[in-house]
ROPAPA-427824 format. One record per atom (N, C-alpha, C, O, CB): atom name; x, y, z. Coordinates in Angstrom, 3 decimals, always signed. Last residue first. Glycine has a CB too. Layout:
REM residues N
(site 'CA'; (X; Y; Z))
...
END
This chain:
REM residues 121
(site 'N'; (+147.893; -46.658; -33.271))
(site 'CA'; (+148.511; -47.886; -33.705))
(site 'C'; (+149.862; -47.843; -34.167))
(site 'O'; (+150.419; -48.874; -34.545))
(site 'CB'; (+147.789; -48.431; -34.684))
(site 'N'; (+146.653; -44.514; -32.162))
(site 'CA'; (+145.844; -45.412; -32.986))
(site 'C'; (+146.597; -46.641; -33.464))
(site 'O'; (+145.993; -47.567; -34.006))
(site 'CB'; (+145.317; -44.672; -34.168))
(site 'N'; (+148.606; -43.145; -30.739))
(site 'CA'; (+147.376; -43.529; -30.038))
(site 'C'; (+146.563; -44.561; -30.824))
(site 'O'; (+145.867; -45.386; -30.232))
(site 'CB'; (+146.519; -42.294; -29.774))
(site 'N'; (+150.477; -42.624; -32.716))
(site 'CA'; (+150.855; -43.512; -31.608))
(site 'C'; (+149.599; -44.007; -30.907))
(site 'O'; (+149.531; -45.173; -30.519))
(site 'CB'; (+151.791; -42.782; -30.598))
(site 'N'; (+149.029; -40.806; -34.303))
(site 'CA'; (+149.496; -42.075; -34.868))
(site 'C'; (+149.788; -43.074; -33.751))
(site 'O'; (+149.392; -44.236; -33.835))
(site 'CB'; (+150.758; -41.856; -35.736))
(site 'N'; (+148.677; -38.694; -32.500))
(site 'CA'; (+147.518; -39.397; -33.052))
(site 'C'; (+147.892; -40.753; -33.619))
(site 'O'; (+147.168; -41.732; -33.441))
(site 'CB'; (+146.860; -38.560; -34.129))
(site 'N'; (+151.320; -37.918; -32.172))
(site 'CA'; (+150.565; -38.424; -31.012))
(site 'C'; (+149.351; -39.189; -31.479))
(site 'O'; (+149.022; -40.231; -30.913))
(site 'CB'; (+150.139; -37.271; -30.080))
(site 'N'; (+151.839; -37.018; -34.786))
(site 'CA'; (+152.536; -38.199; -34.257))
(site 'C'; (+151.831; -38.769; -33.029))
(site 'O'; (+151.758; -39.988; -32.872))
(site 'CB'; (+153.982; -37.845; -33.903))
(site 'N'; (+150.136; -34.776; -34.940))
(site 'CA'; (+150.018; -35.871; -35.908))
(site 'C'; (+150.643; -37.144; -35.337))
(site 'O'; (+150.043; -38.217; -35.398))
(site 'CB'; (+150.696; -35.491; -37.253))
(site 'N'; (+151.126; -33.173; -32.855))
(site 'CA'; (+149.736; -33.641; -32.819))
(site 'C'; (+149.538; -34.829; -33.761))
(site 'O'; (+148.845; -35.785; -33.413))
(site 'CB'; (+148.773; -32.496; -33.198))
(site 'N'; (+153.727; -32.710; -33.824))
(site 'CA'; (+153.532; -33.373; -32.525))
(site 'C'; (+152.110; -33.956; -32.448))
(site 'O'; (+151.925; -35.098; -32.025))
(site 'CB'; (+153.778; -32.365; -31.345))
(site 'N'; (+153.384; -31.181; -36.091))
(site 'CA'; (+153.755; -32.588; -36.249))
(site 'C'; (+153.556; -33.371; -34.960))
(site 'O'; (+153.251; -34.563; -34.996))
(site 'CB'; (+155.202; -32.704; -36.703))
(site 'N'; (+152.901; -28.680; -34.973))
(site 'CA'; (+151.836; -29.343; -35.741))
(site 'C'; (+152.119; -30.835; -35.883))
(site 'O'; (+151.205; -31.655; -35.806))
(site 'CB'; (+151.690; -28.698; -37.134))
(site 'N'; (+155.415; -28.229; -33.850))
(site 'CA'; (+154.231; -28.253; -32.992))
(site 'C'; (+153.062; -28.941; -33.691))
(site 'O'; (+152.320; -29.698; -33.066))
(site 'CB'; (+153.836; -26.829; -32.585))
(site 'N'; (+157.003; -28.126; -36.153))
(site 'CA'; (+157.124; -29.273; -35.247))
(site 'C'; (+155.937; -29.364; -34.300))
(site 'O'; (+155.493; -30.465; -33.976))
(site 'CB'; (+158.420; -29.183; -34.444))
(site 'N'; (+156.211; -25.607; -37.143))
(site 'CA'; (+155.913; -26.811; -37.920))
(site 'C'; (+155.980; -28.055; -37.026))
(site 'O'; (+155.126; -28.936; -37.122))
(site 'CB'; (+156.898; -26.947; -39.107))
(site 'N'; (+157.291; -23.983; -35.131))
(site 'CA'; (+155.846; -23.957; -35.392))
(site 'C'; (+155.420; -25.214; -36.155))
(site 'O'; (+154.389; -25.812; -35.847))
(site 'CB'; (+155.459; -22.685; -36.193))
(site 'N'; (+160.044; -24.504; -35.426))
(site 'CA'; (+159.340; -24.892; -34.190))
(site 'C'; (+157.822; -24.932; -34.389))
(site 'O'; (+157.151; -25.823; -33.868))
(site 'CB'; (+159.686; -23.915; -33.054))
(site 'N'; (+160.514; -23.390; -37.971))
(site 'CA'; (+160.749; -24.818; -37.739))
(site 'C'; (+159.996; -25.298; -36.499))
(site 'O'; (+159.385; -26.366; -36.514))
(site 'CB'; (+162.257; -25.098; -37.584))
(site 'N'; (+159.981; -20.695; -37.476))
(site 'CA'; (+159.185; -21.424; -38.475))
(site 'C'; (+159.304; -22.932; -38.253))
(site 'O'; (+158.314; -23.660; -38.336))
(site 'CB'; (+159.642; -21.055; -39.911))
(site 'N'; (+162.014; -20.195; -35.588))
(site 'CA'; (+160.604; -20.069; -35.185))
(site 'C'; (+159.679; -20.770; -36.178))
(site 'O'; (+158.690; -21.378; -35.769))
(site 'CB'; (+160.212; -18.585; -35.063))
(site 'N'; (+164.361; -20.535; -37.072))
(site 'CA'; (+164.056; -21.468; -35.995))
(site 'C'; (+162.580; -21.395; -35.610))
(site 'O'; (+161.961; -22.423; -35.337))
(site 'CB'; (+164.936; -21.179; -34.774))
(site 'N'; (+163.979; -20.043; -40.647))
(site 'CA'; (+164.175; -19.585; -39.271))
(site 'C'; (+163.814; -20.676; -38.263))
(site 'O'; (+163.066; -21.606; -38.565))
(site 'CB'; (+163.338; -18.330; -39.006))
(site 'N'; (+163.681; -21.441; -43.030))
(site 'CA'; (+164.661; -20.363; -42.970))
(site 'C'; (+164.979; -19.960; -41.536))
(site 'O'; (+166.110; -19.580; -41.233))
(site 'CB'; (+164.159; -19.161; -43.740))
(site 'N'; (+163.498; -25.019; -43.177))
(site 'CA'; (+162.938; -23.713; -42.860))
(site 'C'; (+164.047; -22.682; -42.790))
(site 'O'; (+165.204; -23.009; -42.525))
(site 'CB'; (+162.158; -23.756; -41.537))
(site 'N'; (+162.632; -28.219; -44.512))
(site 'CA'; (+163.625; -27.175; -44.271))
(site 'C'; (+162.914; -25.852; -44.049))
(site 'O'; (+161.869; -25.584; -44.643))
(site 'CB'; (+164.623; -27.070; -45.453))
(site 'N'; (+161.258; -31.303; -43.221))
(site 'CA'; (+161.207; -30.104; -44.039))
(site 'C'; (+162.311; -29.145; -43.617))
(site 'O'; (+162.854; -29.242; -42.516))
(site 'CB'; (+159.829; -29.427; -43.931))
(site 'N'; (+159.580; -34.377; -42.816))
(site 'CA'; (+160.856; -33.668; -42.826))
(site 'C'; (+160.712; -32.429; -43.694))
(site 'O'; (+160.118; -32.484; -44.771))
(site 'CB'; (+162.011; -34.582; -43.343))
(site 'N'; (+158.175; -37.229; -42.289))
(site 'CA'; (+157.893; -35.840; -41.941))
(site 'C'; (+159.230; -35.115; -41.791))
(site 'O'; (+159.911; -35.231; -40.771))
(site 'CB'; (+157.037; -35.740; -40.623))
(site 'N'; (+158.245; -39.511; -45.094))
(site 'CA'; (+158.563; -39.112; -43.722))
(site 'C'; (+158.223; -37.643; -43.529))
(site 'O'; (+158.012; -36.910; -44.495))
(site 'CB'; (+160.056; -39.372; -43.399))
(site 'N'; (+156.480; -41.917; -46.887))
(site 'CA'; (+156.881; -40.517; -46.817))
(site 'C'; (+157.158; -40.182; -45.353))
(site 'O'; (+156.373; -40.541; -44.475))
(site 'CB'; (+155.779; -39.571; -47.420))
(site 'N'; (+157.645; -45.168; -47.538))
(site 'CA'; (+156.799; -44.275; -46.766))
(site 'C'; (+157.362; -42.862; -46.801))
(site 'O'; (+158.574; -42.657; -46.749))
(site 'CB'; (+156.669; -44.768; -45.319))
(site 'N'; (+159.405; -46.914; -48.531))
(site 'CA'; (+158.136; -46.836; -49.235))
(site 'C'; (+157.157; -45.911; -48.540))
(site 'O'; (+155.980; -45.864; -48.896))
(site 'CB'; (+157.534; -48.208; -49.371))
(site 'N'; (+161.938; -47.174; -47.522))
(site 'CA'; (+160.815; -47.512; -46.646))
(site 'C'; (+159.487; -47.575; -47.380))
(site 'O'; (+158.546; -48.215; -46.911))
(site 'CB'; (+160.718; -46.512; -45.532))
(site 'N'; (+163.633; -46.453; -49.613))
(site 'CA'; (+163.864; -47.689; -48.871))
(site 'C'; (+162.654; -48.132; -48.060))
(site 'O'; (+162.384; -49.326; -47.932))
(site 'CB'; (+165.043; -47.519; -47.956))
(site 'N'; (+162.552; -43.982; -50.523))
(site 'CA'; (+162.735; -45.109; -51.436))
(site 'C'; (+162.851; -46.431; -50.683))
(site 'O'; (+162.234; -47.422; -51.073))
(site 'CB'; (+163.974; -44.892; -52.297))
(site 'N'; (+162.657; -42.457; -48.164))
(site 'CA'; (+161.376; -42.693; -48.829))
(site 'C'; (+161.473; -43.899; -49.756))
(site 'O'; (+160.578; -44.743; -49.775))
(site 'CB'; (+160.935; -41.446; -49.619))
(site 'N'; (+165.420; -42.459; -47.711))
(site 'CA'; (+164.514; -43.033; -46.712))
(site 'C'; (+163.172; -43.371; -47.355))
(site 'O'; (+162.618; -44.445; -47.119))
(site 'CB'; (+164.313; -42.055; -45.526))
(site 'N'; (+166.300; -41.113; -50.009))
(site 'CA'; (+166.737; -42.488; -49.753))
(site 'C'; (+165.806; -43.174; -48.757))
(site 'O'; (+165.446; -44.337; -48.939))
(site 'CB'; (+168.184; -42.504; -49.225))
(site 'N'; (+165.141; -38.605; -49.622))
(site 'CA'; (+164.741; -39.412; -50.784))
(site 'C'; (+165.124; -40.875; -50.588))
(site 'O'; (+164.366; -41.773; -50.954))
(site 'CB'; (+165.391; -38.866; -52.070))
(site 'N'; (+166.594; -37.775; -47.380))
(site 'CA'; (+165.148; -37.962; -47.294))
(site 'C'; (+164.649; -38.845; -48.434))
(site 'O'; (+163.824; -39.733; -48.220))
(site 'CB'; (+164.428; -36.604; -47.318))
(site 'N'; (+169.115; -37.546; -48.523))
(site 'CA'; (+168.898; -38.495; -47.438))
(site 'C'; (+167.408; -38.806; -47.319))
(site 'O'; (+167.016; -39.964; -47.175))
(site 'CB'; (+169.448; -37.938; -46.100))
(site 'N'; (+168.597; -35.476; -50.382))
(site 'CA'; (+169.055; -36.790; -50.836))
(site 'C'; (+168.810; -37.860; -49.774))
(site 'O'; (+168.348; -38.956; -50.091))
(site 'CB'; (+170.545; -36.740; -51.195))
(site 'N'; (+167.931; -33.403; -48.640))
(site 'CA'; (+166.928; -33.882; -49.585))
(site 'C'; (+167.305; -35.254; -50.118))
(site 'O'; (+166.437; -36.110; -50.292))
(site 'CB'; (+166.762; -32.892; -50.741))
(site 'N'; (+170.384; -33.041; -47.382))
(site 'CA'; (+169.210; -33.453; -46.618))
(site 'C'; (+168.116; -34.017; -47.500))
(site 'O'; (+167.457; -34.994; -47.145))
(site 'CB'; (+168.671; -32.291; -45.831))
(site 'N'; (+171.909; -32.135; -49.553))
(site 'CA'; (+172.257; -33.397; -48.884))
(site 'C'; (+171.079; -33.929; -48.079))
(site 'O'; (+170.806; -35.129; -48.090))
(site 'CB'; (+173.476; -33.204; -47.965))
(site 'N'; (+170.518; -29.719; -50.085))
(site 'CA'; (+170.636; -30.748; -51.114))
(site 'C'; (+170.951; -32.101; -50.486))
(site 'O'; (+170.334; -33.107; -50.839))
(site 'CB'; (+171.720; -30.370; -52.135))
(site 'N'; (+170.904; -28.335; -47.707))
(site 'CA'; (+169.537; -28.668; -48.125))
(site 'C'; (+169.563; -29.790; -49.170))
(site 'O'; (+168.731; -30.696; -49.138))
(site 'CB'; (+168.816; -27.411; -48.697))
(site 'N'; (+173.686; -28.038; -47.819))
(site 'CA'; (+173.098; -28.858; -46.756))
(site 'C'; (+171.661; -29.248; -47.104))
(site 'O'; (+171.243; -30.372; -46.826))
(site 'CB'; (+173.132; -28.103; -45.412))
(site 'N'; (+173.868; -26.301; -50.073))
(site 'CA'; (+174.514; -27.614; -50.088))
(site 'C'; (+173.886; -28.537; -49.036))
(site 'O'; (+173.587; -29.694; -49.332))
(site 'CB'; (+176.033; -27.472; -49.838))
(site 'N'; (+172.566; -24.031; -49.149))
(site 'CA'; (+172.028; -24.733; -50.314))
(site 'C'; (+172.587; -26.162; -50.385))
(site 'O'; (+171.868; -27.105; -50.714))
(site 'CB'; (+172.362; -23.958; -51.614))
(site 'N'; (+172.528; -24.246; -45.561))
(site 'CA'; (+173.040; -23.729; -46.829))
(site 'C'; (+172.375; -24.500; -47.964))
(site 'O'; (+171.703; -25.506; -47.736))
(site 'CB'; (+174.602; -23.849; -46.906))
(site 'N'; (+169.964; -23.931; -43.094))
(site 'CA'; (+170.829; -24.748; -43.944))
(site 'C'; (+171.296; -23.984; -45.175))
(site 'O'; (+170.558; -23.185; -45.751))
(site 'CB'; (+170.102; -26.014; -44.370))
(site 'N'; (+168.220; -22.931; -41.206))
(site 'CA'; (+169.517; -22.288; -41.358))
(site 'C'; (+170.471; -23.015; -42.288))
(site 'O'; (+171.671; -22.743; -42.272))
(site 'CB'; (+170.150; -22.147; -40.036))
(site 'N'; (+166.682; -25.980; -40.008))
(site 'CA'; (+166.676; -24.555; -40.332))
(site 'C'; (+168.093; -24.024; -40.449))
(site 'O'; (+169.035; -24.576; -39.881))
(site 'CB'; (+165.902; -23.764; -39.274))
(site 'N'; (+164.530; -28.755; -40.092))
(site 'CA'; (+165.898; -28.244; -40.215))
(site 'C'; (+165.840; -26.781; -40.624))
(site 'O'; (+165.045; -26.395; -41.480))
(site 'CB'; (+166.723; -29.075; -41.248))
(site 'N'; (+162.650; -30.962; -38.399))
(site 'CA'; (+162.595; -29.592; -38.918))
(site 'C'; (+164.019; -29.054; -38.907))
(site 'O'; (+164.636; -28.915; -37.851))
(site 'CB'; (+161.623; -28.674; -38.064))
(site 'N'; (+161.352; -34.137; -38.542))
(site 'CA'; (+162.592; -33.362; -38.523))
(site 'C'; (+162.361; -32.001; -39.160))
(site 'O'; (+161.933; -31.902; -40.310))
(site 'CB'; (+163.724; -34.116; -39.256))
(site 'N'; (+159.673; -36.629; -36.729))
(site 'CA'; (+159.560; -35.469; -37.615))
(site 'C'; (+160.834; -34.650; -37.435))
(site 'O'; (+161.332; -34.490; -36.320))
(site 'CB'; (+158.261; -34.607; -37.299))
(site 'N'; (+158.881; -40.146; -36.309))
(site 'CA'; (+159.678; -38.938; -36.121))
(site 'C'; (+159.306; -37.843; -37.105))
(site 'O'; (+158.713; -38.089; -38.155))
(site 'CB'; (+161.144; -39.260; -36.254))
(site 'N'; (+157.579; -42.521; -36.869))
(site 'CA'; (+157.791; -42.160; -35.468))
(site 'C'; (+158.643; -40.911; -35.255))
(site 'O'; (+159.081; -40.647; -34.135))
(site 'CB'; (+158.426; -43.301; -34.763))
(site 'N'; (+157.436; -43.583; -39.335))
(site 'CA'; (+156.199; -43.027; -38.789))
(site 'C'; (+156.367; -42.514; -37.367))
(site 'O'; (+155.391; -42.114; -36.733))
(site 'CB'; (+155.107; -44.067; -38.824))
(site 'N'; (+160.082; -44.523; -39.799))
(site 'CA'; (+159.489; -43.491; -40.655))
(site 'C'; (+158.239; -42.843; -40.072))
(site 'O'; (+158.008; -41.655; -40.298))
(site 'CB'; (+159.153; -44.080; -41.983))
(site 'N'; (+161.983; -46.210; -38.694))
(site 'CA'; (+161.188; -45.363; -37.801))
(site 'C'; (+160.391; -44.293; -38.536))
(site 'O'; (+160.061; -43.261; -37.952))
(site 'CB'; (+162.086; -44.706; -36.794))
(site 'N'; (+163.442; -47.541; -40.600))
(site 'CA'; (+162.851; -48.330; -39.517))
(site 'C'; (+161.877; -47.520; -38.656))
(site 'O'; (+161.037; -48.097; -37.965))
(site 'CB'; (+163.948; -48.897; -38.640))
(site 'N'; (+164.306; -45.371; -42.143))
(site 'CA'; (+163.479; -46.429; -42.743))
(site 'C'; (+162.744; -47.206; -41.656))
(site 'O'; (+161.554; -47.491; -41.788))
(site 'CB'; (+164.347; -47.391; -43.593))
(site 'N'; (+165.934; -44.004; -40.329))
(site 'CA'; (+164.722; -43.381; -40.848))
(site 'C'; (+163.763; -44.397; -41.439))
(site 'O'; (+162.550; -44.296; -41.257))
(site 'CB'; (+165.073; -42.349; -41.888))
(site 'N'; (+168.025; -45.816; -40.066))
(site 'CA'; (+167.195; -45.498; -38.900))
(site 'C'; (+165.870; -44.895; -39.357))
(site 'O'; (+164.810; -45.238; -38.831))
(site 'CB'; (+167.934; -44.522; -37.944))
(site 'N'; (+168.974; -45.724; -42.729))
(site 'CA'; (+168.515; -46.990; -42.149))
(site 'C'; (+167.618; -46.743; -40.938))
(site 'O'; (+166.575; -47.381; -40.794))
(site 'CB'; (+169.716; -47.864; -41.748))
(site 'N'; (+169.721; -43.023; -42.934))
(site 'CA'; (+168.662; -43.549; -43.804))
(site 'C'; (+168.106; -44.855; -43.241))
(site 'O'; (+166.895; -45.073; -43.273))
(site 'CB'; (+169.197; -43.770; -45.239))
(site 'N'; (+171.819; -42.937; -41.094))
(site 'CA'; (+170.623; -42.128; -40.886))
(site 'C'; (+169.449; -42.631; -41.705))
(site 'O'; (+168.315; -42.662; -41.226))
(site 'CB'; (+170.905; -40.683; -41.231))
(site 'N'; (+173.608; -44.667; -42.397))
(site 'CA'; (+173.127; -44.989; -41.053))
(site 'C'; (+171.839; -44.216; -40.756))
(site 'O'; (+170.882; -44.780; -40.226))
(site 'CB'; (+174.210; -44.665; -39.993))
(site 'N'; (+174.045; -43.227; -44.792))
(site 'CA'; (+173.484; -44.584; -44.807))
(site 'C'; (+172.892; -44.961; -43.455))
(site 'O'; (+171.794; -45.513; -43.386))
(site 'CB'; (+174.558; -45.598; -45.202))
(site 'N'; (+175.177; -40.834; -43.811))
(site 'CA'; (+173.930; -40.813; -44.607))
(site 'C'; (+173.262; -42.183; -44.590))
(site 'O'; (+172.050; -42.285; -44.395))
(site 'CB'; (+174.217; -40.382; -46.072))
(site 'N'; (+177.508; -41.804; -42.641))
(site 'CA'; (+176.496; -41.146; -41.807))
(site 'C'; (+175.155; -41.119; -42.522))
(site 'O'; (+174.114; -41.354; -41.909))
(site 'CB'; (+176.935; -39.713; -41.444))
(site 'N'; (+178.853; -42.696; -44.886))
(site 'CA'; (+178.497; -43.660; -43.836))
(site 'C'; (+177.417; -43.084; -42.930))
(site 'O'; (+176.514; -43.803; -42.502))
(site 'CB'; (+179.740; -44.046; -43.003))
(site 'N'; (+179.207; -40.240; -46.303))
(site 'CA'; (+178.404; -41.335; -46.838))
(site 'C'; (+177.957; -42.337; -45.790))
(site 'O'; (+176.808; -42.781; -45.802))
(site 'CB'; (+179.171; -42.046; -47.892))
(site 'N'; (+178.932; -37.276; -44.182))
(site 'CA'; (+179.655; -38.264; -44.976))
(site 'C'; (+178.757; -39.443; -45.350))
(site 'O'; (+177.680; -39.619; -44.780))
(site 'CB'; (+180.881; -38.759; -44.210))
(site 'N'; (+177.666; -34.167; -44.601))
(site 'CA'; (+177.321; -35.439; -43.996))
(site 'C'; (+178.023; -36.508; -44.823))
(site 'O'; (+177.758; -36.646; -46.017))
(site 'CB'; (+175.756; -35.665; -43.942))
(site 'N'; (+178.608; -30.714; -43.924))
(site 'CA'; (+178.274; -31.870; -44.736))
(site 'C'; (+178.005; -33.096; -43.903))
(site 'O'; (+178.099; -33.077; -42.676))
(site 'CB'; (+179.371; -32.154; -45.706))
(site 'N'; (+178.675; -28.397; -42.422))
(site 'CA'; (+179.521; -28.473; -43.620))
(site 'C'; (+179.174; -29.662; -44.499))
(site 'O'; (+179.420; -29.626; -45.704))
(site 'CB'; (+180.980; -28.550; -43.223))
(site 'N'; (+176.731; -26.158; -40.476))
(site 'CA'; (+176.946; -27.498; -41.020))
(site 'C'; (+177.791; -27.433; -42.282))
(site 'O'; (+177.638; -26.529; -43.104))
(site 'CB'; (+175.606; -28.184; -41.314))
(site 'N'; (+175.877; -23.930; -39.208))
(site 'CA'; (+177.320; -24.139; -39.260))
(site 'C'; (+177.680; -25.525; -39.803))
(site 'O'; (+178.797; -26.004; -39.610))
(site 'CB'; (+177.922; -23.954; -37.873))
(site 'N'; (+173.096; -24.054; -39.405))
(site 'CA'; (+173.787; -22.827; -39.821))
(site 'C'; (+175.281; -23.022; -39.983))
(site 'O'; (+175.901; -22.352; -40.809))
(site 'CB'; (+173.535; -21.727; -38.824))
(site 'N'; (+171.303; -26.033; -38.747))
(site 'CA'; (+172.341; -26.357; -39.725))
(site 'C'; (+173.140; -25.137; -40.166))
(site 'O'; (+173.801; -25.182; -41.204))
(site 'CB'; (+171.721; -27.012; -40.931))
(site 'N'; (+169.641; -27.359; -36.188))
(site 'CA'; (+170.255; -26.090; -36.570))
(site 'C'; (+171.443; -26.410; -37.479))
(site 'O'; (+172.446; -26.977; -37.044))
(site 'CB'; (+170.705; -25.256; -35.302))
(site 'N'; (+166.780; -29.226; -35.969))
(site 'CA'; (+168.191; -29.283; -36.350))
(site 'C'; (+168.656; -27.930; -36.875))
(site 'O'; (+168.139; -27.421; -37.869))
(site 'CB'; (+168.422; -30.373; -37.410))
(site 'N'; (+164.700; -30.878; -33.981))
(site 'CA'; (+164.920; -29.509; -34.432))
(site 'C'; (+166.415; -29.397; -34.701))
(site 'O'; (+167.223; -29.465; -33.775))
(site 'CB'; (+164.421; -28.433; -33.365))
(site 'N'; (+162.678; -33.663; -34.016))
(site 'CA'; (+164.054; -33.192; -34.134))
(site 'C'; (+164.068; -31.780; -34.700))
(site 'O'; (+163.513; -31.523; -35.768))
(site 'CB'; (+164.887; -34.142; -35.023))
(site 'N'; (+160.703; -35.672; -32.012))
(site 'CA'; (+160.721; -34.461; -32.834))
(site 'C'; (+162.147; -33.939; -32.830))
(site 'O'; (+162.757; -33.789; -31.772))
(site 'CB'; (+159.708; -33.373; -32.303))
(site 'N'; (+159.697; -39.041; -31.825))
(site 'CA'; (+160.714; -38.036; -31.523))
(site 'C'; (+160.568; -36.885; -32.525))
(site 'O'; (+160.343; -37.099; -33.716))
(site 'CB'; (+162.160; -38.656; -31.577))
(site 'N'; (+157.555; -41.433; -30.123))
(site 'CA'; (+157.968; -40.634; -31.284))
(site 'C'; (+159.058; -39.663; -30.841))
(site 'O'; (+159.309; -39.485; -29.649))
(site 'CB'; (+156.750; -39.861; -31.909))
(site 'N'; (+157.188; -42.775; -27.778))
(site 'CA'; (+156.563; -43.315; -28.975))
(site 'C'; (+156.933; -42.581; -30.249))
(site 'O'; (+156.650; -43.064; -31.345))
(site 'CB'; (+155.095; -43.297; -28.815))
(site 'N'; (+158.443; -42.140; -25.402))
(site 'CA'; (+157.284; -41.345; -25.808))
(site 'C'; (+156.560; -41.866; -27.050))
(site 'O'; (+155.442; -41.441; -27.339))
(site 'CB'; (+157.716; -39.944; -26.055))
(site 'N'; (+160.470; -44.070; -24.903))
(site 'CA'; (+159.790; -43.404; -23.788))
(site 'C'; (+158.464; -42.774; -24.219))
(site 'O'; (+157.473; -42.860; -23.494))
(site 'CB'; (+160.697; -42.333; -23.187))
(site 'N'; (+161.383; -44.830; -27.376))
(site 'CA'; (+160.919; -45.871; -26.451))
(site 'C'; (+160.135; -45.269; -25.288))
(site 'O'; (+159.230; -45.908; -24.754))
(site 'CB'; (+162.110; -46.681; -25.915))
(site 'N'; (+162.100; -42.322; -28.426))
(site 'CA'; (+161.019; -43.092; -29.052))
(site 'C'; (+160.497; -44.148; -28.086))
(site 'O'; (+159.286; -44.343; -27.987))
(site 'CB'; (+161.505; -43.757; -30.360))
(site 'N'; (+164.250; -41.707; -26.710))
(site 'CA'; (+163.064; -40.839; -26.745))
(site 'C'; (+161.876; -41.591; -27.343))
(site 'O'; (+160.765; -41.506; -26.820))
(site 'CB'; (+163.349; -39.549; -27.562))
(site 'N'; (+166.044; -43.770; -27.352))
(site 'CA'; (+165.566; -43.601; -25.974))
(site 'C'; (+164.272; -42.792; -25.948))
(site 'O'; (+163.320; -43.147; -25.253))
(site 'CB'; (+166.641; -42.910; -25.107))
(site 'N'; (+166.465; -43.208; -30.072))
(site 'CA'; (+165.850; -44.478; -29.686))
(site 'C'; (+165.306; -44.414; -28.258))
(site 'O'; (+164.229; -44.942; -27.982))
(site 'CB'; (+166.865; -45.623; -29.812))
(site 'N'; (+167.806; -40.761; -29.829))
(site 'CA'; (+166.488; -40.803; -30.472))
(site 'C'; (+165.754; -42.087; -30.099))
(site 'O'; (+164.551; -42.058; -29.838))
(site 'CB'; (+166.627; -40.694; -32.007))
(site 'N'; (+170.228; -41.663; -28.707))
(site 'CA'; (+169.338; -40.794; -27.927))
(site 'C'; (+167.918; -40.804; -28.504))
(site 'O'; (+166.943; -40.852; -27.755))
(site 'CB'; (+169.889; -39.349; -27.897))
(site 'N'; (+171.164; -43.194; -30.832))
(site 'CA'; (+171.020; -43.791; -29.498))
(site 'C'; (+170.067; -42.957; -28.652))
(site 'O'; (+169.202; -43.497; -27.963))
(site 'CB'; (+172.396; -43.912; -28.797))
(site 'N'; (+171.286; -41.261; -32.861))
(site 'CA'; (+170.330; -42.368; -32.962))
(site 'C'; (+170.116; -43.023; -31.600))
(site 'O'; (+168.986; -43.370; -31.257))
(site 'CB'; (+170.819; -43.414; -33.982))
(site 'N'; (+173.402; -39.661; -31.977))
(site 'CA'; (+172.056; -39.091; -32.109))
(site 'C'; (+171.005; -40.192; -32.134))
(site 'O'; (+169.955; -40.070; -31.502))
(site 'CB'; (+171.952; -38.233; -33.383))
(site 'N'; (+175.516; -41.505; -32.137))
(site 'CA'; (+175.149; -40.908; -30.841))
(site 'C'; (+173.740; -40.332; -30.886))
(site 'O'; (+172.970; -40.496; -29.940))
(site 'CB'; (+176.154; -39.807; -30.448))
(site 'N'; (+175.495; -42.004; -34.916))
(site 'CA'; (+175.284; -43.100; -33.965))
(site 'C'; (+174.863; -42.567; -32.599))
(site 'O'; (+173.956; -43.114; -31.971))
(site 'CB'; (+176.558; -43.947; -33.828))
(site 'N'; (+176.151; -39.481; -35.923))
(site 'CA'; (+174.818; -40.034; -36.185))
(site 'C'; (+174.513; -41.177; -35.221))
(site 'O'; (+173.380; -41.303; -34.758))
(site 'CB'; (+174.710; -40.525; -37.644))
(site 'N'; (+178.814; -39.329; -35.045))
(site 'CA'; (+177.833; -38.320; -34.613))
(site 'C'; (+176.416; -38.867; -34.766))
(site 'O'; (+175.588; -38.737; -33.865))
(site 'CB'; (+177.995; -37.007; -35.429))
(site 'N'; (+179.903; -41.482; -36.445))
(site 'CA'; (+179.896; -41.496; -34.976))
(site 'C'; (+178.885; -40.493; -34.420))
(site 'O'; (+178.189; -40.776; -33.444))
(site 'CB'; (+181.302; -41.184; -34.430))
(site 'N'; (+179.645; -40.535; -39.075))
(site 'CA'; (+178.907; -41.731; -38.662))
(site 'C'; (+178.821; -41.805; -37.141))
(site 'O'; (+177.771; -42.156; -36.602))
(site 'CB'; (+179.577; -43.004; -39.221))
(site 'N'; (+179.569; -36.889; -38.887))
(site 'CA'; (+180.152; -38.198; -39.175))
(site 'C'; (+179.232; -39.339; -38.734))
(site 'O'; (+178.193; -39.124; -38.110))
(site 'CB'; (+181.509; -38.330; -38.489))
(site 'N'; (+179.301; -33.800; -40.269))
(site 'CA'; (+178.575; -34.749; -39.434))
(site 'C'; (+179.035; -36.144; -39.838))
(site 'O'; (+178.904; -36.533; -40.999))
(site 'CB'; (+177.011; -34.586; -39.586))
(site 'N'; (+181.477; -31.001; -40.244))
(site 'CA'; (+181.035; -32.248; -40.867))
(site 'C'; (+180.343; -33.133; -39.845))
(site 'O'; (+180.759; -33.201; -38.688))
(site 'CB'; (+182.222; -32.992; -41.499))
(site 'N'; (+180.312; -28.079; -38.500))
(site 'CA'; (+181.244; -28.756; -39.403))
(site 'C'; (+180.634; -29.986; -40.029))
(site 'O'; (+179.437; -30.028; -40.313))
(site 'CB'; (+182.505; -29.136; -38.668))
(site 'N'; (+177.904; -28.640; -36.173))
(site 'CA'; (+179.073; -27.804; -36.452))
(site 'C'; (+180.018; -28.603; -37.343))
(site 'O'; (+180.467; -29.686; -36.967))
(site 'CB'; (+179.792; -27.350; -35.122))
(site 'N'; (+174.502; -28.692; -35.530))
(site 'CA'; (+175.578; -29.331; -36.287))
(site 'C'; (+176.669; -28.307; -36.570))
(site 'O'; (+176.407; -27.243; -37.132))
(site 'CB'; (+175.043; -29.944; -37.613))
(site 'N'; (+172.461; -29.247; -32.891))
(site 'CA'; (+173.210; -28.186; -33.557))
(site 'C'; (+174.412; -28.843; -34.215))
(site 'O'; (+175.236; -29.469; -33.549))
(site 'CB'; (+173.648; -27.048; -32.549))
(site 'N'; (+169.268; -30.362; -32.094))
(site 'CA'; (+170.596; -30.748; -32.564))
(site 'C'; (+171.219; -29.542; -33.249))
(site 'O'; (+170.587; -28.894; -34.082))
(site 'CB'; (+170.529; -31.980; -33.534))
(site 'N'; (+166.830; -31.076; -29.704))
(site 'CA'; (+167.487; -30.055; -30.509))
(site 'C'; (+168.917; -30.486; -30.819))
(site 'O'; (+169.667; -30.912; -29.940))
(site 'CB'; (+167.473; -28.689; -29.782))
(site 'N'; (+163.894; -32.795; -29.433))
(site 'CA'; (+165.329; -32.941; -29.329))
(site 'C'; (+165.951; -31.898; -30.259))
(site 'O'; (+165.639; -31.846; -31.449))
(site 'CB'; (+165.791; -34.404; -29.692))
END
């Protein structure tokens, strides 16, 4: 699933993304997210909480590769990731990359890991 963020990301934006992610997870057992943050401005508190809650419930069922993020966006993403790890007690598959091709290569590796997880339990 490819996401391009323009400006501020709101709770409504996250709700729409989660609805689609839930469909993908129910169909395939996992979801891979490629997020273009070149034009991202931020993530409001309600959006962060909603994203963290979904991440907590689905920690073993997704991987997120974000690319093109500003220093500020990387900081916000790291905070969200830390919240998910704290709430779930599980490390999630999430990383930042400078280029889309680096992000896609990493997601290809994560696909194999997630398929293995789904196949075993």
